[in-house]
N, C-alpha and C positions, 0 to 999 in steps of 0.2 A: 573582477569587476570592470564594466564597459562605460565607457563615459558617452554621454550624450553625443548622437552623430554631428558631425561638422558638415555643414551642406556647402557648396560651392555659391557664391551671389547669384540672385537669379537671371541674369544674363549669360551666365556659363551655361550653354546647351551643347556646346559641339566642342572638339578636339581630343587631346589625349596628354595624361598627365607625362611630364618630361621627369621633373625631381620634386621631393618633396623634403622640407626642412620643418623639423619638431623641437620643441621645448616643452618641459614642463618641471615644477619645482617639487623637492620633497623637504620636508625638517631636517637639519642638520644631522648627520649621523644615522638618517635612515635610508632604506635601499627597497625594490620593487623590483619585481622582475616586469617587461613593458614589452609592448607589440603595437604597432600600428597596424589597422586593419581596414580592409572593404570587403562587402562581403561576407563571405565564409573564409576568405584569405587574409593571414595577419604574416607581417613581417616583423622580426625580433627587433629589438633597438638597445644598442648596448649601453647606452648613456643617456644623459637627462637633455641631451641637446644633440641634434647632428642634422647629416643630410644624405637621404638615400634615392637611389635611381630603381630600386627594387618594383616600384610600382608602375615604371615607366610603360604606356601603350593602355593604361586601364583608362576609360573615359573619363575627362575632366568632370561632369556632369555627378560623377560617382561620390556618395556622401563616406565619409570618413571617420574613424574612431578610434580610440585609444584603448587597449586592453591591458590593466595590471593586474598581478599576481602579488602576494607575500613574497619574500625572499625566501629562499630554503633557512629553515630552523626560525624563522619570524614569527612571531606569535601575536604580536599586538598590531592591532589595523595601524596602517601609515595614512595621513591626510596628503595627497597629491594634489597641487594645484597650479593656476597658471597656464593653463594647457594651450598650446600655441600650434599650429599649423600652416606652413605656407607652402602653396603648391603653384608651380612654374609648371605651364601647359603649352601645348602648341597648337 
């Protein structure tokens, strides 16, 4: 499942990403496999929150989205909420 693309504010037309902070919430005891993506490239996320420089150099105007999959062995859908991305760019 992919989230809705998160677009930068209208004034961001130039520059490149330096680092990205992310966060999402899950119900207690639930797990998912998660990635943060731009276009067709995805960065695996090892936790519900963190920081990555893996998108360093990507144009700052590029929309980003989360991608989620059920954890291995999980059979029931999981509700992911409170998606947040903070992009530092130069």
